[in-house]
Backbone as JSON, one array per atom type, in Angstrom:
{
  "sequence": "MNDNEAMKHIQTINALRLLQSADEFRARLSGEFSSIHGLSVNEFFLLLHLEHAQGNQLSRVELARRMHVSASTVTRMVAPMEKTGMLSREVGARDARLAYVVLGDAGRTRLLDAKKTFAKRAEYLFQDRWTDKELAQLSELLFRMVAGTPANLT",
  "N": [[271.77, 106.83, -4.64], [269.4, 109.31, -4.38], [267.76, 112.04, -6.23], [267.44, 114.28, -4.49], [269.33, 113.73, -2.51], [271.63, 113.79, -4.06], [271.7, 116.5, -4.74], [272.46, 117.56, -2.36], [275.04, 116.87, -2.08], [278.44, 117.74, -1.55], [280.08, 118.67, -3.72], [278.15, 119.38, -5.6], [276.71, 121.32, -4.19], [278.75, 123.24, -3.87], [279.25, 123.89, -6.57], [276.78, 125.01, -7.29], [276.79, 127.22, -5.54], [279.0, 128.63, -6.54], [278.04, 129.33, -9.12], [275.78, 130.86, -8.38], [277.02, 132.92, -6.93], [278.59, 134.08, -8.94], [276.56, 134.94, -10.68], [275.26, 136.82, -9.07], [277.3, 138.73, -8.65], [277.78, 139.48, -11.32], [275.28, 140.61, -11.97], [275.21, 142.9, -10.32], [277.43, 144.26, -11.29], [276.74, 144.65, -13.93], [274.78, 146.75, -14.24], [276.29, 148.95, -13.43], [278.46, 148.93, -15.27], [277.04, 149.36, -17.65], [275.77, 151.89, -17.26], [277.92, 153.62, -16.63], [280.09, 153.02, -18.38], [279.01, 152.21, -20.78], [279.05, 149.58, -21.57], [278.44, 146.05, -21.78], [278.71, 143.27, -19.5], [279.66, 141.05, -20.89], [280.84, 142.29, -23.12], [282.91, 143.61, -21.84], [284.41, 141.37, -21.01], [285.1, 140.4, -23.56], [286.77, 142.49, -24.48], [288.79, 142.24, -22.55], [289.81, 139.67, -23.16], [290.91, 140.19, -25.66], [292.84, 142.06, -24.94], [294.6, 140.45, -23.5], [295.49, 138.72, -25.44], [297.95, 137.67, -27.85], [299.33, 140.23, -29.71], [297.03, 141.63, -29.36], [294.78, 140.59, -30.65], [292.32, 138.32, -31.92], [290.76, 135.58, -33.59], [287.27, 135.46, -34.51], [286.18, 132.98, -33.97], [287.97, 131.93, -32.09], [287.65, 133.81, -30.04], [284.98, 133.28, -29.4], [285.24, 130.67, -28.43], [286.82, 131.09, -26.15], [285.13, 132.7, -24.66], [282.97, 131.12, -24.31], [280.69, 131.17, -25.94], [278.69, 131.36, -28.98], [280.09, 131.69, -32.32], [278.55, 133.37, -33.86], [277.35, 134.94, -31.91], [279.54, 136.38, -31.02], [280.07, 137.8, -33.36], [277.77, 139.43, -33.48], [278.23, 140.94, -31.18], [280.6, 142.27, -31.76], [280.11, 143.97, -33.98], [278.7, 146.55, -33.27], [280.7, 147.55, -31.62], [282.8, 147.91, -33.3], [281.91, 150.06, -34.82], [282.14, 152.15, -33.02], [284.82, 152.38, -32.76], [286.15, 150.89, -30.9], [286.98, 148.38, -31.56], [288.56, 146.72, -34.35], [288.63, 145.13, -37.56], [290.77, 142.84, -39.02], [292.35, 141.36, -41.81], [293.78, 138.13, -42.07], [297.31, 137.74, -42.25], [298.54, 135.53, -43.4], [296.45, 134.08, -44.41], [293.89, 135.14, -46.22], [291.25, 134.55, -45.9], [290.76, 134.41, -43.27], [289.67, 136.35, -40.62], [290.5, 138.74, -38.15], [289.63, 139.97, -34.92], [290.45, 143.0, -33.56], [291.81, 144.81, -30.89], [291.12, 148.18, -30.45], [292.25, 151.64, -30.04], [290.24, 153.16, -28.75], [288.87, 151.1, -27.53], [290.82, 150.14, -25.79], [291.04, 152.32, -24.04], [288.42, 152.45, -23.0], [288.34, 149.95, -21.77], [290.35, 150.21, -19.84], [289.2, 152.11, -18.1], [286.89, 150.67, -17.36], [288.04, 148.51, -16.05], [288.89, 149.68, -13.7], [286.46, 150.23, -12.46], [285.57, 147.59, -12.2], [287.53, 146.58, -10.41], [286.99, 148.14, -8.17], [284.38, 147.31, -7.56], [284.9, 144.6, -7.04], [286.53, 144.83, -4.79], [284.67, 145.88, -3.0], [282.93, 143.72, -2.85], [284.37, 141.79, -1.42], [285.34, 143.05, 0.9], [284.27, 143.14, 3.61], [283.87, 140.54, 4.41], [285.92, 138.7, 4.37], [289.13, 137.61, 5.47], [292.55, 138.62, 4.86], [294.11, 136.32, 4.59], [292.15, 134.36, 4.03], [291.22, 135.34, 1.58], [293.5, 135.0, 0.0], [293.69, 132.22, 0.04], [291.25, 131.51, -1.17], [291.7, 132.59, -3.69], [293.79, 130.96, -4.63], [292.43, 128.49, -4.74], [290.36, 129.0, -6.61], [291.93, 129.56, -8.81], [292.85, 127.05, -9.53], [290.7, 126.09, -10.91], [290.67, 127.46, -13.32], [293.19, 127.42, -14.35], [295.41, 126.88, -16.99], [293.46, 126.99, -18.93], [292.24, 128.47, -21.96], [290.53, 130.51, -21.43], [291.36, 131.74, -19.14], [291.95, 134.68, -17.49], [293.67, 135.72, -15.7]],
  "CA": [[271.57, 108.19, -4.21], [268.3, 109.93, -5.13], [268.02, 113.41, -6.69], [267.59, 115.18, -3.34], [270.62, 113.44, -1.89], [272.66, 114.27, -4.98], [271.75, 117.97, -4.66], [273.08, 117.91, -1.08], [276.43, 116.48, -2.17], [279.27, 118.94, -1.4], [280.49, 119.21, -5.01], [276.97, 120.01, -6.19], [276.47, 122.54, -3.42], [279.78, 124.21, -4.21], [279.03, 124.34, -7.94], [275.64, 125.93, -7.23], [277.22, 128.46, -4.89], [279.84, 129.37, -7.5], [277.17, 129.93, -10.14], [274.97, 131.9, -7.75], [277.91, 134.04, -6.61], [278.94, 134.73, -10.2], [275.36, 135.64, -11.16], [275.04, 137.99, -8.21], [278.34, 139.71, -8.97], [277.52, 139.95, -12.68], [274.1, 141.49, -11.94], [275.6, 144.18, -9.72], [278.4, 144.87, -12.19], [276.08, 144.95, -15.2], [274.2, 148.09, -14.22], [277.37, 149.93, -13.34], [279.16, 148.96, -16.56], [276.17, 149.94, -18.66], [275.54, 153.32, -17.03], [279.17, 154.39, -16.58], [281.0, 152.75, -19.49], [278.3, 151.83, -22.0], [279.48, 148.21, -21.9], [277.87, 144.92, -21.06], [279.75, 142.45, -18.88], [280.26, 140.23, -21.96], [281.73, 143.15, -23.91], [284.08, 143.79, -20.99], [285.2, 140.15, -21.15], [285.64, 140.36, -24.91], [287.91, 143.41, -24.5], [289.86, 141.63, -21.73], [290.42, 138.58, -23.92], [291.76, 140.8, -26.7], [293.99, 142.68, -24.27], [295.52, 139.38, -23.09], [295.91, 137.94, -26.6], [299.13, 138.11, -28.57], [299.0, 141.24, -30.72], [295.69, 142.17, -29.04], [293.84, 140.16, -31.68], [291.89, 136.93, -31.95], [289.69, 135.32, -34.55], [285.94, 135.39, -33.87], [286.0, 131.61, -33.48], [288.75, 131.8, -30.85], [286.95, 134.62, -29.03], [283.8, 132.51, -29.0], [285.7, 129.53, -27.6], [287.27, 131.59, -24.84], [284.02, 133.3, -23.94], [281.93, 130.1, -24.18], [279.51, 131.59, -26.7], [278.82, 130.99, -30.38], [280.78, 132.66, -33.17], [277.57, 134.38, -34.28], [277.2, 135.86, -30.78], [280.7, 137.28, -31.08], [279.85, 138.68, -34.51], [276.78, 140.43, -33.07], [278.83, 141.82, -30.18], [281.69, 143.03, -32.37], [279.63, 144.97, -34.95], [278.56, 147.91, -32.72], [281.97, 147.98, -31.02], [283.61, 148.38, -34.44], [281.39, 151.37, -35.21], [282.62, 153.16, -32.07], [286.28, 152.4, -32.78], [286.76, 150.07, -29.85], [287.56, 147.21, -32.22], [288.64, 146.74, -35.8], [288.74, 143.81, -38.15], [291.92, 142.74, -39.92], [292.48, 140.11, -42.56], [294.98, 137.38, -41.71], [298.46, 137.94, -43.13], [298.84, 134.28, -44.11], [295.24, 133.53, -45.02], [292.94, 136.26, -46.37], [289.91, 134.11, -45.51], [290.68, 134.5, -41.81], [289.59, 137.73, -40.12], [290.78, 138.88, -36.72], [289.08, 141.09, -34.18], [291.62, 143.67, -33.0], [291.52, 145.85, -29.9], [291.48, 149.52, -30.9], [292.6, 152.61, -29.0], [289.04, 153.49, -27.97], [288.6, 149.91, -26.72], [291.82, 150.14, -24.71], [290.66, 153.37, -23.1], [287.19, 152.02, -22.33], [288.69, 148.82, -20.93], [291.11, 150.73, -18.69], [288.22, 152.7, -17.19], [286.02, 149.61, -16.85], [288.82, 147.7, -15.11], [288.87, 150.4, -12.42], [285.14, 149.95, -11.89], [285.57, 146.18, -11.82], [288.36, 146.44, -9.21], [286.27, 148.76, -7.05], [283.26, 146.43, -7.24], [285.48, 143.39, -6.44], [286.95, 145.2, -3.43], [283.45, 146.0, -2.21], [282.39, 142.37, -2.69], [285.13, 141.0, -0.45], [285.93, 143.84, 1.97], [283.83, 142.91, 4.98], [283.53, 139.14, 4.63], [287.07, 137.83, 4.23], [290.44, 138.06, 5.92], [293.55, 138.54, 3.79], [294.5, 134.92, 4.44], [291.06, 133.67, 3.36], [291.22, 135.79, 0.18], [294.62, 134.35, -0.68], [293.33, 130.81, -0.12], [290.2, 131.45, -2.19], [292.34, 132.86, -4.98], [294.49, 129.73, -5.03], [291.45, 127.45, -5.07], [289.7, 129.37, -7.86], [292.92, 129.45, -9.89], [292.88, 125.65, -9.95], [289.58, 125.83, -11.83], [290.88, 128.11, -14.62], [294.59, 127.26, -14.77], [295.63, 126.12, -18.21], [292.4, 127.16, -19.91], [292.43, 129.71, -22.74], [289.64, 131.54, -20.89], [291.97, 132.3, -17.93], [292.32, 136.08, -17.68], [294.48, 136.22, -14.58]],
  "C": [[270.43, 108.79, -5.05], [268.65, 111.38, -5.47], [268.22, 114.39, -5.55], [268.92, 114.98, -2.64], [271.76, 113.97, -2.76], [272.81, 115.79, -4.89], [272.38, 118.44, -3.34], [274.56, 117.54, -1.06], [277.31, 117.72, -2.23], [279.73, 119.52, -2.74], [279.33, 119.94, -5.69], [276.65, 121.32, -5.49], [277.48, 123.61, -3.8], [279.61, 124.76, -5.62], [277.86, 125.33, -8.0], [276.03, 127.27, -6.61], [278.12, 129.29, -5.79], [278.99, 130.07, -8.55], [276.32, 131.06, -9.57], [275.81, 133.14, -7.43], [278.27, 134.81, -7.87], [277.75, 135.51, -10.75], [275.1, 136.91, -10.37], [276.05, 139.1, -8.53], [278.11, 140.31, -10.34], [276.34, 140.93, -12.7], [274.45, 142.86, -11.38], [276.53, 144.96, -10.65], [277.73, 145.37, -13.48], [275.52, 146.36, -15.25], [275.25, 149.18, -14.2], [278.13, 150.06, -14.66], [278.32, 149.68, -17.62], [276.05, 151.45, -18.48], [276.82, 154.15, -17.09], [279.98, 154.25, -17.86], [280.32, 152.41, -20.8], [278.7, 150.46, -22.5], [278.62, 147.2, -21.17], [279.03, 144.16, -20.41], [280.43, 141.58, -19.94], [281.2, 141.05, -22.83], [283.01, 143.44, -23.15], [284.99, 142.57, -21.11], [285.84, 140.04, -22.52], [286.87, 141.27, -25.01], [289.08, 142.85, -23.69], [290.58, 140.51, -22.48], [291.34, 139.14, -25.01], [293.0, 141.44, -26.08], [295.04, 141.63, -23.91], [296.09, 138.6, -24.27], [297.16, 138.53, -27.24], [298.71, 139.07, -29.69], [297.65, 141.88, -30.52], [294.67, 141.81, -30.11], [293.56, 138.68, -31.55], [290.86, 136.77, -33.06], [288.36, 135.27, -33.79], [285.72, 133.99, -33.28], [286.75, 131.41, -32.16], [288.13, 132.62, -29.72], [285.74, 133.87, -28.51], [284.18, 131.36, -28.08], [286.09, 129.99, -26.21], [286.13, 132.14, -24.0], [282.86, 132.32, -23.73], [280.61, 130.56, -24.77], [279.7, 131.15, -28.15], [279.56, 132.08, -31.16], [279.81, 133.74, -33.65], [277.29, 135.38, -33.16], [278.34, 136.87, -30.78], [280.52, 138.27, -32.23], [278.87, 139.8, -34.15], [277.35, 141.41, -32.04], [279.84, 142.78, -30.81], [281.19, 144.18, -33.24], [279.46, 146.37, -34.35], [279.85, 148.44, -32.1], [282.93, 148.46, -32.1], [283.2, 149.8, -34.82], [281.89, 152.48, -34.29], [284.13, 153.21, -31.98], [286.95, 151.6, -31.69], [287.5, 148.88, -30.44], [287.7, 147.5, -33.71], [288.75, 145.31, -36.27], [289.91, 143.83, -39.12], [291.95, 141.37, -40.57], [293.79, 139.45, -42.16], [296.09, 137.56, -42.72], [298.75, 136.71, -43.97], [297.65, 133.73, -44.87], [294.17, 134.62, -45.05], [291.51, 135.86, -46.0], [289.69, 134.25, -44.01], [290.69, 135.96, -41.38], [289.81, 137.73, -38.61], [290.05, 140.09, -36.16], [290.25, 141.69, -33.42], [291.17, 144.76, -32.04], [292.02, 147.19, -30.4], [291.79, 150.44, -29.73], [291.4, 152.96, -28.12], [288.66, 152.32, -27.06], [289.55, 149.82, -25.54], [291.44, 151.14, -23.61], [289.43, 152.95, -22.3], [287.48, 150.88, -21.37], [289.44, 149.29, -19.68], [290.15, 151.32, -17.65], [287.34, 151.63, -16.56], [286.75, 148.72, -15.85], [288.87, 148.36, -13.74], [287.54, 150.17, -11.71], [285.06, 148.51, -11.4], [286.35, 145.98, -10.51], [287.64, 147.01, -7.99], [285.11, 147.88, -6.6], [283.77, 145.15, -6.57], [285.93, 143.67, -5.01], [285.73, 145.28, -2.5], [282.87, 144.62, -1.9], [283.06, 141.63, -1.54], [285.49, 141.74, 0.84], [285.51, 143.47, 3.38], [283.54, 141.46, 5.32], [284.75, 138.23, 4.76], [288.31, 138.45, 4.85], [291.39, 137.98, 4.74], [293.97, 137.1, 3.53], [293.42, 134.13, 3.7], [291.0, 134.06, 1.88], [292.33, 135.12, -0.61], [294.29, 132.87, -0.94], [292.25, 130.65, -1.19], [290.79, 131.66, -3.58], [293.06, 131.63, -5.5], [293.52, 128.65, -5.48], [290.74, 127.75, -6.39], [290.66, 129.26, -9.04], [293.0, 128.03, -10.41], [291.8, 125.36, -10.99], [289.83, 126.41, -13.22], [292.29, 127.92, -15.16], [294.66, 126.4, -16.03], [294.53, 126.24, -19.24], [292.63, 128.44, -20.69], [291.54, 130.85, -22.23], [290.22, 132.2, -19.64], [292.47, 133.72, -18.21], [293.18, 136.62, -16.55], [295.91, 136.07, -14.85]]
}
């Protein structure tokens, strides 16, 4: 199979369509999050991961793993969010060398508002293209891709 044939293979086509769909949705969401909530899409995901975590806290390394970014990227994201009270840093109870990023009250509030925007944008994305049955089937199929991963936010 040559390169052109490989690119026409159904798994390759589907992977490309998933990435393109995600990029398109992210681009539309990005402007809205920034102008309305003062958040990037990645900051939204960071807050979601903390909301889903036990005790609303995770180490920077674990956040990086779940978000598929480097620990230094998480550090750069967390610093300004700490200044606004969305996040705080706590030392580990068992090991003082370990620091946790903790969801703060301001972060909870900002996340709650951003989740409403996200839901509205998601509804708009699917409203005129899919039947309820198709949406349920798509949901099941996409769940197979994230089930059992620490990055699963559903």
